[in-house]
C-alpha positions as a Markdown table, in Angstrom:
| # | Residue | x | y | z |
|---|---|---|---|---|
| 1 | Met | 126.7 | 2.2 | 27.2 |
| 2 | Phe | 128.0 | -0.9 | 26.5 |
| 3 | Ala | 129.2 | 0.3 | 22.4 |
| 4 | Ser | 131.1 | 3.3 | 24.2 |
| 5 | Gly | 132.8 | 1.0 | 26.5 |
| 6 | Ile | 133.9 | -0.8 | 23.8 |
| 7 | Leu | 135.3 | 2.3 | 21.5 |
| 8 | Ala | 136.9 | 3.7 | 24.5 |
| 9 | Ala | 138.8 | 0.4 | 25.6 |
| 10 | Lys | 140.2 | -0.1 | 21.5 |
| 11 | His | 141.4 | 4.0 | 21.6 |
| 12 | Phe | 142.3 | 3.7 | 25.0 |
| 13 | Asn | 145.6 | 5.8 | 24.0 |
| 14 | Leu | 143.5 | 8.9 | 22.4 |
| 15 | Leu | 141.1 | 8.7 | 25.4 |
| 16 | Phe | 144.0 | 9.4 | 28.0 |
| 17 | Arg | 146.1 | 11.7 | 26.1 |
| 18 | Trp | 143.1 | 13.8 | 25.9 |
| 19 | Ala | 141.9 | 13.2 | 29.0 |
| 20 | Lys | 143.3 | 15.6 | 31.2 |
| 21 | Tyr | 140.9 | 18.3 | 29.0 |
| 22 | Leu | 138.0 | 16.0 | 30.5 |
| 23 | Pro | 137.0 | 17.6 | 32.9 |
| 24 | Tyr | 135.7 | 20.6 | 31.2 |
| 25 | Leu | 132.9 | 18.5 | 29.5 |
| 26 | Leu | 131.5 | 19.4 | 33.2 |
| 27 | Ile | 130.0 | 23.1 | 31.8 |
| 28 | Pro | 128.7 | 22.5 | 28.5 |
| 29 | Leu | 127.3 | 19.1 | 30.6 |
| 30 | Ser | 126.2 | 21.6 | 33.4 |
| 31 | Phe | 124.2 | 24.0 | 31.1 |
| 32 | Met | 122.6 | 21.2 | 29.5 |
| 33 | Ile | 121.5 | 19.3 | 33.1 |
| 34 | Val | 119.5 | 23.2 | 33.3 |
| 35 | Phe | 118.5 | 24.1 | 30.0 |
| 36 | Gly | 119.1 | 21.1 | 27.8 |
| 37 | Asn | 116.0 | 19.5 | 26.1 |
| 38 | Gly | 115.4 | 17.0 | 22.5 |
| 39 | Pro | 117.6 | 14.2 | 21.2 |
| 40 | Leu | 120.4 | 16.8 | 21.3 |
| 41 | Phe | 121.0 | 18.3 | 25.0 |
| 42 | Gly | 118.6 | 16.5 | 27.1 |
| 43 | Ser | 118.5 | 14.1 | 29.5 |
| 44 | Lys | 114.7 | 12.5 | 30.5 |
| 45 | Gly | 114.8 | 9.0 | 33.0 |
| 46 | Asn | 117.4 | 6.7 | 30.9 |
| 47 | His | 117.3 | 9.0 | 27.3 |
| 48 | Leu | 121.3 | 11.2 | 27.1 |
| 49 | Gly | 120.6 | 13.2 | 24.4 |
| 50 | Leu | 123.7 | 12.4 | 22.2 |
| 51 | Phe | 126.0 | 15.8 | 23.2 |
| 52 | Tyr | 124.6 | 15.2 | 26.7 |
| 53 | Phe | 126.0 | 11.5 | 26.5 |
| 54 | Ile | 129.7 | 12.6 | 24.7 |
| 55 | Cys | 130.1 | 14.9 | 27.8 |
| 56 | Tyr | 129.2 | 12.4 | 30.1 |
| 57 | Ala | 130.5 | 9.3 | 28.6 |
| 58 | Gly | 133.6 | 12.2 | 28.9 |
| 59 | Leu | 133.7 | 12.6 | 32.5 |
| 60 | Ile | 133.2 | 8.8 | 33.2 |
| 61 | Phe | 136.0 | 7.9 | 31.4 |
| 62 | Trp | 138.1 | 10.0 | 33.6 |
| 63 | Leu | 136.9 | 9.3 | 36.7 |
| 64 | Ala | 137.7 | 5.9 | 35.8 |
| 65 | Phe | 141.2 | 6.2 | 34.8 |
| 66 | Lys | 142.4 | 9.6 | 36.2 |
| 67 | Thr | 141.1 | 8.4 | 39.8 |
| 68 | Arg | 144.3 | 6.5 | 41.7 |
| 69 | Tyr | 143.1 | 3.3 | 42.8 |
| 70 | Ile | 141.8 | 1.8 | 45.4 |
| 71 | Asn | 143.4 | -1.5 | 46.5 |
| 72 | Leu | 140.7 | -3.1 | 49.0 |
| 73 | Lys | 140.6 | -7.0 | 50.0 |
| 74 | Thr | 137.0 | -7.4 | 48.4 |
| 75 | Asp | 135.2 | -7.6 | 44.9 |
| 76 | Leu | 132.7 | -4.8 | 45.9 |
| 77 | Ser | 131.6 | -3.8 | 41.5 |
| 78 | Tyr | 129.8 | -7.1 | 40.8 |
| 79 | Gly | 127.4 | -6.4 | 44.2 |
| 80 | Ile | 127.4 | -2.5 | 43.2 |
| 81 | Tyr | 125.5 | -2.9 | 39.9 |
| 82 | Ile | 123.7 | -5.8 | 41.0 |
| 83 | Trp | 121.6 | -4.1 | 44.2 |
| 84 | His | 122.4 | 0.0 | 43.3 |
| 85 | Thr | 118.7 | -0.6 | 41.6 |
| 86 | Pro | 116.4 | -2.7 | 44.3 |
| 87 | Val | 118.0 | -0.3 | 47.3 |
| 88 | Ile | 117.1 | 2.5 | 45.1 |
| 89 | Asn | 113.4 | 1.4 | 44.2 |
| 90 | Leu | 113.0 | 0.2 | 48.4 |
| 91 | Met | 114.0 | 3.5 | 49.3 |
| 92 | Leu | 111.6 | 5.1 | 46.9 |
| 93 | Val | 108.4 | 2.5 | 47.3 |
| 94 | Leu | 109.6 | 3.4 | 51.4 |
| 95 | Ala | 109.5 | 7.6 | 50.6 |
| 96 | Ile | 112.9 | 7.7 | 52.0 |
| 97 | Pro | 114.8 | 9.4 | 48.8 |
| 98 | Asn | 118.0 | 9.8 | 51.1 |
| 99 | Leu | 121.1 | 9.5 | 48.8 |
| 100 | Phe | 123.5 | 9.4 | 51.6 |
| 101 | Ile | 121.1 | 5.8 | 53.0 |
| 102 | Val | 121.0 | 4.7 | 49.2 |
| 103 | Ile | 124.7 | 4.7 | 49.3 |
| 104 | Met | 125.5 | 3.3 | 52.4 |
| 105 | Leu | 122.8 | 0.8 | 52.4 |
| 106 | Thr | 124.0 | -0.1 | 49.0 |
| 107 | Phe | 127.7 | -1.5 | 50.0 |
| 108 | Leu | 126.4 | -2.8 | 52.9 |
| 109 | Met | 124.7 | -5.0 | 50.8 |
| 110 | Ala | 127.8 | -5.2 | 48.1 |
| 111 | Leu | 129.8 | -6.3 | 51.2 |
| 112 | Leu | 127.1 | -8.9 | 52.4 |
| 113 | Ser | 127.1 | -10.6 | 48.6 |
| 114 | Trp | 130.6 | -10.3 | 48.3 |
| 115 | Phe | 131.2 | -12.6 | 51.8 |
| 116 | Leu | 128.1 | -14.5 | 51.3 |
| 117 | Ile | 127.8 | -15.4 | 48.3 |
| 118 | Glu | 131.0 | -14.2 | 45.9 |
| 119 | Lys | 134.0 | -15.3 | 47.8 |
| 120 | Pro | 132.3 | -18.7 | 49.1 |
| 121 | Ser | 131.3 | -19.3 | 45.4 |
| 122 | Leu | 134.9 | -17.9 | 43.4 |
| 123 | Lys | 135.8 | -20.6 | 46.4 |
| 124 | Leu | 133.8 | -24.1 | 44.5 |
| 125 | Lys | 136.0 | -22.7 | 41.5 |
| 126 | His | 138.9 | -25.3 | 40.4 |
| 127 | Gln | 140.2 | -23.2 | 37.0 |
| 128 | Ser | 140.7 | -20.2 | 36.0 |
| 129 | Leu | 139.5 | -18.7 | 32.9 |
| 130 | Lys | 143.0 | -16.3 | 33.0 |
| 131 | Pro | 145.7 | -18.1 | 30.1 |
| 132 | Thr | 148.5 | -19.3 | 31.6 |
| 133 | Asn | 151.3 | -18.3 | 29.7 |
């Protein structure tokens, strides 16, 4: 995933020109979800087939770069990244496999993380890492 992100950033202009066609990847991905199997077309746990991954990554790219930007006063990205797995595991342990509850609890934990840990920590920073050119 990280390597594909690096390649997407490196070849952003090329991908952005083709981004309007990326939603069509949902068609083969749907077939692979239902019928796919093996190292090229299957998906089992964290093991994605090559073509499955290409379709999946293309749709993620389209969602990331073709949807409208939402300007928030908080930065929930790190909190969501950190908290989604513990929340999912907690819901599985409690035998409550409810997607809505998982999403809401993850956002709640990310908000708490932002206001109680991340934002106060950022105030302790004395110097920015951004170049001052």
